C-alpha positions in Angstrom: 11.6 53.1 40.6 13.2 49.6 40.9 9.4 48.3 42.7 7.1 49.6 39.3 10.2 48.2 36.8 10.0 45.0 38.6 6.1 45.3 38.5 6.3 45.9 35.1 8.2 43.1 35.0 6.9 40.2 36.9 3.7 41.5 34.7 5.4 41.1 30.6 6.3 37.3 32.2 3.4 36.4 33.8 1.4 37.2 30.2 4.8 35.4 27.8 4.1 32.2 29.7 0.2 32.3 29.8 0.5 32.4 26.2 2.9 30.1 26.1 0.5 28.5 27.8 -2.2 28.5 26.0 -0.8 28.1 23.1 0.7 25.3 24.0 -3.5 23.9 24.7 -5.0 24.4 21.5 -1.3 22.8 19.4 -2.6 19.4 21.8 -6.1 19.4 20.7 -7.4 16.1 19.8 -9.2 16.2 15.9 -10.4 12.4 17.2 -8.9 11.4 13.1 -6.7 9.4 11.9 -4.8 11.7 11.1 -4.1 12.6 15.0 -1.2 9.7 14.5 1.4 11.8 11.8 1.6 14.6 12.7 1.9 17.0 9.5 4.4 20.0 10.4 7.5 16.7 11.6 6.1 15.3 8.0 6.7 18.7 6.9 10.5 19.1 8.7 11.9 15.9 6.9 10.4 17.0 3.1 12.9 20.3 3.6 15.5 17.8 4.7 15.4 14.8 2.7 18.0 14.3 -0.1 15.2 12.7 -2.4 11.8 11.5 -2.7 13.4 7.6 -1.6 15.1 9.5 0.7 12.3 10.9 2.5 9.8 7.7 2.1 12.4 5.3 3.9 13.1 8.2 6.8 9.2 9.1 7.3 8.6 5.3 7.2 11.4 4.5 9.7 10.9 3.9 13.4 13.5 5.7 14.8 12.3 9.0 13.2 9.1 8.5 14.6 6.6 10.4 12.9 4.3 8.0 11.0 1.7 5.9 14.0 -1.1 5.9 12.0 -3.2 3.2 11.4 -5.8 3.1 9.4 -7.0 -0.9 9.1 -6.8 -0.4 13.0 -4.5 -3.2 13.2 -2.4 -2.3 16.0 0.4 -2.1 12.9 2.1 1.0 12.1 1.5 1.6 7.7 3.6 1.8 5.6 3.3 5.0 3.7 4.4 5.2 0.0 5.0 8.8 -1.8 3.4 8.9 -5.3 5.2 11.9 -7.3 2.9 13.5 -10.5 5.1 16.5 -12.1 3.5 19.3 -14.2 6.2 21.9 -15.6 7.2 23.5 -12.2 4.6 22.5 -10.9 4.7 19.8 -8.4 2.9 17.0 -6.3 3.6 14.9 -3.4 1.6 12.4 -2.3 1.3 10.0 0.6 -0.6 7.2 0.5 -1.6 4.2 2.2 -2.7 0.8 0.6 -5.2 0.1 3.5 -6.2 -3.6 2.3 -5.2 -5.4 -1.4 -8.3 -3.2 -3.1 -8.2 -0.2 -1.2 -5.9 2.9 -1.1 -6.4 6.6 0.8 -4.5 9.0 0.5 -2.9 10.8 3.4 -1.6 14.4 2.6 -0.3 16.3 -0.4 2.4 18.6 -0.6 3.3 21.1 -3.3 6.0 23.0 -4.8 5.4 25.5 -7.0 7.9 27.9 -7.9 6.8 30.9 -10.0 8.2 33.4 -13.6 10.4 35.1 -10.9 12.2 32.0 -9.2 10.4 31.7 -6.0 9.3 28.8 -4.8 5.8 27.6 -2.7 5.9 24.7 -0.2 2.8 23.5 1.5 1.4 20.3 3.2 -2.4 19.7 2.5 -3.9 16.5 4.8 -6.1 14.7 3.8 -10.3 16.0 5.0 -10.8 12.2 5.8 -7.4 12.7 8.1 -7.1 15.9 9.1 -11.0 17.6 8.6 -11.3 20.2 5.8 -8.1 23.2 5.1 -6.1 21.8 7.1 -2.6 23.3 5.8 0.7 23.4 6.6 3.9 25.4 5.3 6.9 27.2 6.5 7.5 30.5 8.2 9.2 32.1 5.5 9.1 35.6 7.1 10.2 37.0 10.9 7.5 39.4 12.3 8.2 41.9 13.7 8.2 43.5 17.4 5.8 46.8 17.4 7.0 49.7 19.4 5.8 49.5 23.1 2.7 52.0 23.2 2.8 52.6 26.8 5.7 54.2 26.9 6.2 57.7 27.6 9.9 58.6 28.0 12.3 60.9 26.1 13.6 58.2 23.9 10.9 55.8 22.8 11.5 54.1 19.3 10.8 53.7 16.5 12.2 50.8 14.3 10.6 48.2 15.2 12.6 44.8 15.9 12.1 41.4 14.5 11.4 39.0 16.6 12.9 36.3 17.3 11.3 33.2 15.3 12.6 30.5 13.1 12.8 31.5 9.2 12.9 28.7 6.6 14.5 29.7 3.2 12.3 27.6 1.1 15.2 27.6 -2.1 17.5 26.5 0.3 16.2 23.1 1.4 18.0 20.0 -0.2 15.1 18.1 -1.5 13.4 21.6 -3.5 17.5 22.2 -4.9 17.7 18.6 -5.5 13.7 18.7 -7.5 14.2 21.6 -10.0 18.7 20.2 -10.7 19.3 19.0 -13.7 20.0 14.9 -11.9 16.1 14.6 -11.0 14.6 11.6 -11.6 11.3 11.3 -10.8 10.5 8.4 -8.8 8.1 6.0 -8.8 7.1 3.6 -5.2 6.6 -0.4 -6.4 5.2 -1.2 -3.8 1.9 -2.5 -2.4 -0.5 -3.6 -0.2 1.9 -7.0 1.7 4.9 -6.1 -0.9 7.0 -3.5 1.1 10.7 -3.1 0.9 13.4 -4.2 3.2 14.1 -2.2 5.7 10.2 -1.6 6.8 9.2 -4.1 9.6 5.1 -3.1 10.9 5.9 -1.7 14.5 3.2 -1.2 17.4 1.1 2.0 17.3 2.3 3.6 20.6 -0.7 5.7 22.0 -1.4 9.2 20.3 -0.8 11.6 23.7 3.0 10.3 23.9 3.3 10.3 20.2 1.6 14.3 20.1 4.3 15.0 23.1 7.0 13.3 20.9 6.8 15.3 17.7 5.0 19.2 19.4 8.7 20.8 19.2 7.9 20.8 15.5 4.8 23.1 15.7 7.6 26.0 16.8 10.4 25.1 14.8 9.7 27.6 11.8 6.6 26.2 10.7 2.4 27.4 11.1 -0.7 26.8 10.4 -3.3 23.6 10.8 -6.8 24.8 11.9 -7.9 27.7 13.5 -5.2 29.5 10.9 -5.2 31.9 7.9 -3.0 29.8 5.8 -4.8 29.0 2.3 -3.6 26.7 -0.6 -1.2 29.0 -3.1 -1.4 27.6 -6.2 -5.6 26.1 -6.9 -4.8 25.1 -9.6 -2.4 22.4 -9.1 -4.4 21.1 -5.9 -7.0 20.8 -8.3 -5.7 19.0 -10.3 -5.0 16.5 -7.1 -7.8 16.7 -6.5 -9.6 15.1 -9.9 -7.9 12.3 -8.9 -8.0 11.9 -5.1 -8.1 8.4 -3.5 -10.5 7.4 -0.9 -11.5 4.4 1.6 -14.0 2.8 2.5 -12.8 1.1 5.0 -11.6 4.8 6.9 -14.7 6.0 6.4 -16.4 3.7 8.1 -14.0 4.2 10.7 -14.7 7.8 11.5 -18.2 7.9 10.7 -18.4 4.7 14.0 -16.1 7.1 16.2 -13.4 3.8 15.9 -9.8 5.8 15.7 -11.1 7.9 18.3 -12.3 5.3 20.6 -8.7 3.4 19.2 -6.7 6.6 20.8 -9.3 6.6 24.4 -9.2 3.0 25.0 -5.2 3.0 24.3 -5.2 5.4 26.8 -7.2 4.7 29.1 -6.0 0.8 29.4 -2.2 2.1 30.4 -3.5 4.2 32.9 -5.4 1.8 34.6 -3.4 -0.7 34.1 -0.7 2.1 35.9 -3.5 2.1 38.8 -4.0 -1.3 39.5 -0.6 -2.6 40.0 0.5 -0.4 42.6 -2.6 0.0 45.3 -1.9 -4.7 44.5 1.0 -4.3 45.8 0.6 -3.0 48.6 -2.2 -4.4 49.6 -0.3 -7.7 48.8 2.2 -6.0 51.1 -0.6 -4.9 53.9 -1.7 -8.5 53.5 0.8 -10.9 54.0 2.2 -8.9 57.0 -1.8 -8.9 58.5 -1.1 -12.7 58.2 1.9 -13.0 59.5 1.9 -11.7 61.8 -1.0 -13.2 64.1 -0.7 -16.7 62.6 2.8 -16.2 64.0 1.4 -15.0 67.4 -1.5 -17.6 67.8 1.2 -21.0 67.0 2.8 -19.1 70.3 0.4 -18.6 72.1 -0.9 -22.4 70.9 2.4 -23.4 71.5 2.6 -22.3 75.3 -0.5 -23.2 75.6 -0.1 -26.7 74.7 3.2 -26.5 76.8 1.4 -25.6 80.4 -1.5 -28.4 79.4 1.2 -31.0 79.3 3.2 -30.0 81.9 -0.3 -29.8 84.2 -0.9 -33.0 82.5 2.5 -34.8 83.4 1.8 -33.6 87.0 -1.5 -34.9 87.6 -0.1 -38.3 86.0 2.2 -38.0 89.2 -0.1 -37.0 91.4 -2.4 -39.7 90.4 -0.1 -41.9 90.8 1.2 -41.4 94.1 -2.0 -41.8 94.6 -2.0 -45.3 93.9 1.3 -46.0 95.2 -0.1 -45.2 98.8 -3.1 -46.9 98.6 -1.8 -50.0 97.9 1.0 -49.5 100.6 -1.9 -49.7 102.7 -3.5 -52.8 101.8 -0.6 -54.3 102.5 
């Protein structure tokens, strides 16, 4: 009985670890698009926790939060993302934008917040198709999935009630930003910034490697949000989203870089250069030590051998000189 129980436990743990591993692999799949450098799961989480729209914009562009790693003009510096606001009754549209140049603006994503007649609030973030491809939608997890009873159980007391799974559930209505925008004290925010003119707190920092960035923000994918590609998430307020699309901004520079695969090559070259530099440093150090050791020892031995041979040659030369001197002395005595 114990053996069968242990076998079942090991099997269930193996299946669990396999599913987690598979989910990890799918979640970390690179899009090969600039959206790889702005995790919308992390953006939506930050948005919900922000007190105001201006506070959200500031935190989004703060290097310490590590959320913004976007570089659309490929200058190796993180772009400033401003947040435009549009409102129609109880429907809000918060547009994340980057001024790629003095004349070009690119929409990055749009956050849709709506309240129906019953007071139910929905919230979604939709990635721009130029940066994330078509139908990239992320939303909070508002209901916990249920765990069904084990169909293989044949005991006398089968479980008949479904037990909620351990999942982080987000109550959208209680989010600070939602309470703020639907409160009487809400004031629409219009960013005064443009290309080359940014707030004092913003300092352009260097873009990190996309692999490191995605690893740092991976935990957001399982912190109460779901969506992306390969999911059944659909846009709730299609009217609000269609109205936004009428004035959507698209940059020729971004389209050109996408068409030529510049964003994908830039991420690959960054990672490859780091790997190659790491691989070349260690062998060169070891080789230098080996070469220095190999050059030092033979030179020392050779110097000892040469010094020993020179001393022997000197002693032999001295003995020869003494012997020749004595022979000359003896011959001189004969003459006398």
